[in-house]
DRENTI-21426 format. One record per residue: z, y, x of N, C-alpha, C, O, CB in turn. Coordinates in steps of 0.1 Angstrom, whole numbers, plus 5000, padded with zeros to 4 digits. Glycine has a CB too. Example, Ala and Ser with C-alpha at 12.3 -4.5 7.8 and 13.67 -1.06 7.14 Angstrom:
BEGIN
507849435132507849555123507849675132508549675142509049555113507149785128507149895137507950005129508050115134505749945141
***
This chain:
BEGIN
739176710462739676610472740376500464741176520455740676680482740076380468740676260461742176250464742676300474739976130465742876190455744376170456744676030460744175940454745076210444745476010470745875880474746775820464747775880459746575880488746575690460747375620450748775590457748775560468746775500445749775600449751075560453751275410452751075360442752275640446751575350463751775200464753175160467753875240474750775140474753575050462754874990465754774940480753874870484755274880456755774980488755674950502755774790504756574730497756875010510754974740513754974600516755974580527755774630538753574550520757074500525757974480536757374400547756674300544759274410531757574430559757074350570758274320579759174410580755974420578758374210585759574170593759774260605758874310611759474030597761074280608761374350620761374260632761774140631762774420618760874310643760974230656762174260663762874360660759674250664762474180673763674210682763174260695762174210700764574090683763874350702763374400715763274290725762274290733764374500720764074180725763974080734762674000733762073960743765173980733762273980720761073900718759773980720758773930724761073840704759874110718758674190717758274250731757174300732758874300707759174250740758874310753759074200764760074140765759874430756757974180772757974080782758874120793759174240795756574050787759274020802760274050812759674140823760474190831760673920818758374150825757874230836757374370831756674430839756674150842757874410820757474550815758674640817759874590818757074550801758474770818759474870820759874940808759074990800758974970831761174930805761675000793761675150795762075200806763174950789761275230786761175370787762575430787763475390779760375430776762875520796764075600796763975720787763175810790764475640811764675730777764575840767765575950771765576050763764975790753766275950782767176050785766376170790765876170801768276010795766376280783765676400787766276520781767176500773764176400785765876640784766476760779765576830769765876940766766776850790764576760763763676820754763976790740763376860731762276780758764876700737765076660723764076550718764176500707764976770714763076530727762076430723762576290727763076270738760676460730762376190718762776050720761675960715761375970703764076020714761075880724760075790720760575670712761675630715759175750732759775610703760075490697759575370705759875260703759575480683758675400715758175290723759175220732760075290737756975350732758975090733759875020742759375010756760074990766760074880736758075030758757375030771756075100770755575120759757174880775755575140781754175200781753175100787751975130789754175320789753574970790752774870795752174780784752774770774753474790806751074720786750474620776751474510775752074460785749074570781751674460763752574350759751674230754750674250747753574400748752074110758751373990752751373990737752374040731751873860758750373930731750373930716751273810711751173700716748873910711752073850702752973750695753273800681752973920678754373730704753873720673754173770659755073890660754973990652754873660651755973890669756974010670756274130676756474240670758073970679755474120686754774240692753774290683753474410683754174200706753074200675752074250665752774340655752174440651751374130658753974300650754674390640755074520647754974630641755874320634755574510659755874630667754674720668754874850667756474590681753574670671752374750672752074830659751874950659751074670675752074760647751874820635752874930632752575030626751874720623754074900635755175000632755375100643756375180641756474920629754575100653754675210662755675200673756075300680754875340655756175080676757175060686756675010699757275020710758274970681755374960699754674920711753374980711752574970701754674760711752975040722751675110722750475020724749375050719751675210733750574910732749474830736749774680736750874640740748974870750748874600731748874460732747574420740746574480738748874390718747774310747746574270756746474120756747474050758746774330770745274070755744973930758743873930768742673960765744573850745744273910781743273910792742273790790742673680785743973900805741073810794740073700795739873630781739873510780740373600805739873710771739673650757738373570756738373470749739773760746737373630762736073550764735673560779736073650786734973600754734873470783734473460797733373560800732673610791734173320801733173580813732173680818730773640814729973730811732273690833730473520814729073470810728773510796727673550793728973320813729773480787729473520773729373670771728573720763730573460764730273740778730073890777728673930781728074020774731173950787728173880792726873910796725773880786724873960785726573850809725873770780724873730770724873830758723873870753725173590765726073870754726173970743725574100747724874160740727573980738725974150759725574280764724074280765723374380762726174310777723474170770721974170771721274170757720274240756721574040778721774100748721174100734721374230727720474270720721873990726722474300730722774420723721974540728721674640721724174450723721774540741721274660748720074730742720074850740720974630762719074660737717874730732718174790718717374870713716774630730719274760712719574800698720474920697720774970686720074690690721074970708721975080707721275210702720175240706722675100721721975280694721475410689722675500687723775460686720675390675722475630687723575730686724275720672723575700662723175870689725575750672726275770660725575880652724975970658727775800662725675880639725275990630726376100631727476070627725075940616725976220634726876340632728276320638729176310630726876370618728376300651729776280657730576400658731776390659729576210670729976520659730676650662731476640675732576700676731676680650730976570685731676560697730776490707729576480705732976480696731276430718730476350727729676240721730176180711731376290738728476220726727676120720728275980722728675940732726276120726728275900711728675760711727475680706726775720697729875740701727175570713726175480709726775350702727875310705725275440721725975290693726575180686725475090681724275120680727375230674725874960679725074870671725974820660727074770661724574740680725474840648726274830636726374960629725575050631727574770639727374970621727675100613729175120613729975030613726975100599729575250612730975280611731175370599730375460596731475350624732375350592732675440581732975580586732775680579733975390574733375600599733575730605732375820604732475940602733975710620731175760605729975840604729775900591728875990589728775750607730475860581730375920567731575990563731676030551730075800557732476020572733676100569733476240571732476280578734876050578734276330566734376470570735076470584735976400587735276550559734476560592734976570606735476710609736676730610733876530616734576800611735076940613735776990600735476940589733877040616736577090601737377140590736477180578736877150566738277250594735377240581734477290570733877170562733477180551733477380575733777050569733176940562734076890550733476840540733076820572735376920550736176870539735876940526736176890515737676890543735277060527734877130514733377130512732977200503735477270515732677060520731177060518730576920517729576880523730577130531731276840509730776700507729676700496729776770486731976610503728676610497727576600488727876510476727276520466726376550495728876420478729276320467728576190468728876100460728876390454727576170477726876050478727275970491726575870494725376070478728376010498728675950511728975800509728575730518729876030517729775760499730075620498728875540495728675430501731075610486727975590487726775510484725875500496725275390499725975570473725775600504725075600516725675500527724975430534724875740523726975500527727675410537727375270533726975190541729175440537727575230520727375090516725875050517725574930518727975070502724975150515723575110517723375080532722574990535722675230513723975160541723875130555724474990559723974920567724475240563725574960552726174830555725174720551725174620559727474810546724474730540723574630536722474600547722074490549722774670524722174700555721174690565721574610577720774550585720674820569722974610579723474540592724474430589725074380598724174650600724574390576725574300572725474160579726474090580725574280557724274130583723974000589724074000605723673900611722673940585724474110610724374130625725174020632724673960641724974270629726474000628727273900635726773760634726773680644728673910630726273720622725673590620724373580629724173470635725373570605723573680629722373670638722673660652722073580659721473800635723673730657724073720671724673580674724473530685725073830675725373530664725973400666724873290667725073190675726973360655723773310660722673210661722073210675721473110679721673240651722173320682721673330696722673290706722273220716721173470698723873340705724873320715725773200713726473150722725773440716725873150700726673040697728073080693728972990690726772940708728373210693729773260689729673380680728873470683730473300702730473380669730673490661731873560666732973520663730773460645731673670673732873740680733773800670735073790672732373840689733273850659734173910649735073800643736273820642733373980638734473690639735273580633736273530643737473500640734373470629735873520656736773470666738073560668739173510669736073470680737873690668738973780669739873780656741073780657738473930671739273780645739973780632740873650631741973650627739073790620740273540635741073410635742173420645743273370643740173290638741973480656743073500666744173580661745373540662742473560679743873690654744873780649745673710638746873730636744273910643744973630630745573560618746773470623747673450615744573480611746773430635747873350640749173430641750273360641747573300654749173560641750373640644750873720632751873780633749973730655750173710621750673780609751573700600751473570601749473840601752373760592753173680582752273590574751173620570753973770573752873470570752073370563751573410550750673350545752873240562752173510543751773550530750673660530750273710520752973590522750273700542749173800543747873730543747673630549749373890555746873790536745473750537744773840548745073960550744773770524743973780556743273840567741773840563741073740564743473770581741273960559739973970553739274100557739874200561740073960538737874100556737174230557737374310544737474250533735674200559737574440546737874530535736774520524735574510527738074670539737174530512736174540500736574660492737774690489736174410492735574740487735774860479735574820464734474780460734774970483736674830456736474810442735374900436735375020439737774830434734474850428733374930424732974880410732474770408732174910433733074970400732674940386731475030382730975020371733774950376731075120391730075220387728675160387727775200379730075330397728375060395726975010396726774870393725674820388726475040410727874790395727674640393728574580383728674450383727774570406729374660376730274600366731674600370731974590382729774460362732574600360733974600362734374470370733874360368734774600349735274490380735774380388734974350400735374260408735874260379733874410402733074390413733474470425734374560423731574410410732974440437733374520449732274510459731374430458734674460455732374610468731374610479732174590492733174650494730574750479731574510501732274480514731874590524730774630526731874340518732974620532732774710543732074640555731974510554734174770548731674710564731174650577732374650587732974750588729974730582732574540593733574530604732974480617732074390616734774440599733374530628732974480641731774550646730674500648732674340640731874680649730774760655730874740670731874740676730874910651729674730676729574730691729274870695728374940690728374630695730174920704730075070708729775080723730275000731731275140704728975180726728775220740729375360742728775460737727275210744730475370749731175500750731175540765732075490772732575500744730275620770730275660784730675810786730875850797728875630789730675880775730876030776732276070773732576190772729976100767733175980772734576010769734776040754733776060747735076120778735976060750736276100736737476200737738376180746736675980727737476300729738576400729739876340723739876230717738176520721740976410724742176370718741976360703741576460697743376460722742276250697742076230682742876110678743476040686740576220679742876090665743475970660742575920649741675990644744975990655742775790645742075730634743075680624743775580626741075610639743175760613744275730603743575750589743475860584745475820605743175640583742375640571742975720559742275790552742075510566744375710557744875790546744675940547744576010536746375770545744375990559743976130560742476150561741876230555744676200572741876060570740476080573739576060561738476110561740075980584739975990551739075960540739476030527739175980516739075810537740276130528740876200516739776260507740076300495741876300520738576280512737576350504737076270493736476320483736476390513737176130493736776040483737875940481738775930489735375980486737675860471738575740469737975620476737075550471738875710454738575590488738175470496739375380496740575430497737775500510739175250495740375160494741175160507742375140507739875010492740475190519741175200531742175320532742975320541740175210543741975410523742975520522744375480519745275550521742475620511744475360514745775310509746575220519747575160516745575230497745975210531746675120541747975190545748075310546745775100554748975110548750275160552750475170567751175260572751375070547749775080575749675090589748275060593747475000586750674980596747875120605746475100609746475090625747175160632745675220605745674990629745474970644744074940646743274940637746474850649743674910659742374890662742274780673743174770682741575020667741274690673741074610685739774650692738874700686740974460680739774630705738574650713738474530723739374500730738774780721737374470722736974360731735874400740734774440735736574230723736174410753735274470762734274370768734674260772736074540774732974410768731874320772731174350784730174290788730974310760731574460791730874500803731874550814732974590811729774610800731374550826732174620837731774760838730574800836731874550851732674850841732374990842733475060851734575010852732275060828733075170857733975250865734475370856733675430849733375300878735775410858736275520850736475460836736675350834735275640850736375550826736475510812737875460807737875380798735475410810738875510814740275470810740575520796740075630792741275510820741475450789741975490776743375540777744175470783741775380765743675650770745075700770745575710756744975760747745075850776746675640753747375640740748575720741749475700750747675490735748775820732749875920733750875880722750575840711749376060731752175910726753275880716753375990706754476050705754575860724752276010699752276110688751376050677750176030679751676250693751976030666751175980654750876090645751476190645751975870647749776070638749276170628750376200618751076110613747976130621750576330615751476380605750876510600750076570607752976390610751276560589750776690585750976800595750176890596751376730571752076790602752376890613751376890624751176990630753776860618750676770626749676770637748476860634747776900643749176620638748276890621747176970618747177110623746177180625746976980602748377160627748477290634747777290647747477390653749977320635747577170653746877150666745477100664744877070674747677060675744977100653743577040650742577140655742677260653743377010635741577090662740377170666739477180653738877080649739577110678739377300647738577300634737177280636736477250626738777440628736577280648735177260650734777120652733577080652734677350662735777030654735476890657736476800649737276850641735576860672736476670653737476580647738676570656739576490654736876440645738776650667739776630678740976720676740976800666739176660691741876710685743176790685743376850698742876800708744376700681743976970699744277040711745276960720746176900714744677180709745176980733746176910742747676940739748576870743745876930756747877060734749277100731749977000722751177000723749277240724749276930714749976830705750676720713751676670708748876770696750076680724750676560732751376600744751876510751749576470735751476730747752176770760753576730759754276740749752076920762754076670770755476630772755776500765756976460765756376730766754776430759755076300752754676180761753776200770754276300739755276070759754875950766753475910764752875940753755775830762752775850774751475800772751275660778751975630788750475900778750475580773750175450778748675450782747875490774750475330768748375410794746975420799746575280803747275200809746975510812745275250799744775120804743275130807742575210802744975010793742975050817741575040822741174900820741474810829741475090837740374870810740174730807739174660816738374730823739574710793739174530817738274450825737374380815737774360803738974350834736174340819735274260810735974140805736574060813733974230818735874120792736474000786737874020780738373940773736473890795738474140783739774170778739774210764738874280759740474280787740774170756740974210743742274300742743374250746741074090733742074420737743274520736743474560722742474560714743074640745744674590718745074650705745874770707746774770716745774540697745674870699746674980699746675040685745775020677746275090709747775110682747875170669747075300668747275390675749375210666746075300659745075400659745575530653744875640654743775360652746775530646747375650641747875730653748075860652748475620631748175670664748575740676747375820682746275780682749075650687747675940686746576020693746175950705746975880712747076160697744875950708744375880720743075950724742376020717744075730717742675930737741475980742740975890753741675810759741676130747739675910757738975830767738475920778737876030775737875740761738475870790737775940801736375900801735975800795738475900815735575980807734175950809734075830819734975820828733276070814732975760819732775660829732175730841731575840840731775540824732175670853731775730865730575650871730275680883732875740875729975560864728775490869727875470857728175510846729175350875726675420860725575410850725775300840724975300830724375400857726575200842726675090833727275140820728075220819727674980839726675080809727175110796728575050793728674930796726175070785729475130788730775080785730775020771730875090761731875200785730574880771730274810758731474740753732174670761729074710760731774760740732874690734732674660720731974730713734174760736733274560715733374530700734674580695735674560701733274370698734574660684735674730679735774720664734774720657735674870683736974710659737274720644738674770642739574730649736974590637738774860632740174890627740674770618739874690613740075020618741974770617742574680607743874750602744474820609742874540612744174730589745274800583745974710573745274620567744874930577747274730570747974660560747774730547748274840545749474650564747174650538746874700524747874630515747874510514745474680519748774710509749774650499749074590487747974630484750874750495749674510479749074450467748574570458749374660455750074360460747374560453746774660445746974620430746874710421745374680448747174500427747274450413748374340413748674280423745974400408748874320401749974220400749374080404748274050400750474220385750174010412749673880417748973890430748773780436748873820406748574000435747874020447748873990459750074010458747274150449748273950470749073930482748774060491747774120490748673800490749674090500749374190511748174140518747974020521750574210520747274240522746074200530746074280543746274400543744774230521745674210553745274280566743774300565743074200567745774200579743374420563741874440560741274500573741874580580741674530548739974460575739274500587738074590582737374560572738774380595737774690590736574770588736274850601737174870609736674870576735074890603734674970614734275110610733975200618733574910622
***
């Protein structure tokens, strides 16, 4: 199992409760008899701002929302173009997920036994798959007139500290193309999730421990989802429980999921998106999805992003993106 490099922590600014919580949200009452106290300020979606974005990364706000990020007509054009190209995820160990693009998740260890049964070629197979789809967003932009991944990344860049770089993740690689070279990850997978998802989290420092991946070194991790279709059901639940070694006591060894006992009695934030909405949540938090209740495909554009501290002298902190 690969070892995570120790990095110097990248300081990020603290937000203030007044700035990070809008006036129409409800502050959580932490008075209870269980000893549990949430760090969340609210369970409602919060508008995106520099303050709320930092709160999201640091686990103080569960949800950010930008309604109507793109209009219904553009959503429909993308959904129409994408529909013939959907295919199942590789080896999900759970409910079937359909996608256009590629995800690093498909090359991770998932069930407990996977962590000791790696072939050693997973990184090379992943980056070979990236090569096959690397032009997807440019090709779609030539048809629709919009590069959705670039649009979302530029939107996010407005809210991060000025000394951060906002970039797609790159894997340092000296094995095949020479010292100092790197291979770019794929970011911005289009997903169709109609069968729900079990309680799980996405936290690269644990999920990628079987090999040395640069994303293993992120200090904070979140995800954006831009919804491109109308659907019934399919709500998302974000739980006030972040991954920690203690969470492994509740891990379902046969899948990538966790048992409900892990989140019992904890706060949860629930959202049912509308077409065109852009949502963010901290993917280290446990979360799950309901099944949809109609035949429409639940289509969204999704990518993780995480804060990567400087890896070499003179580097800037990077907000890196990958799917």
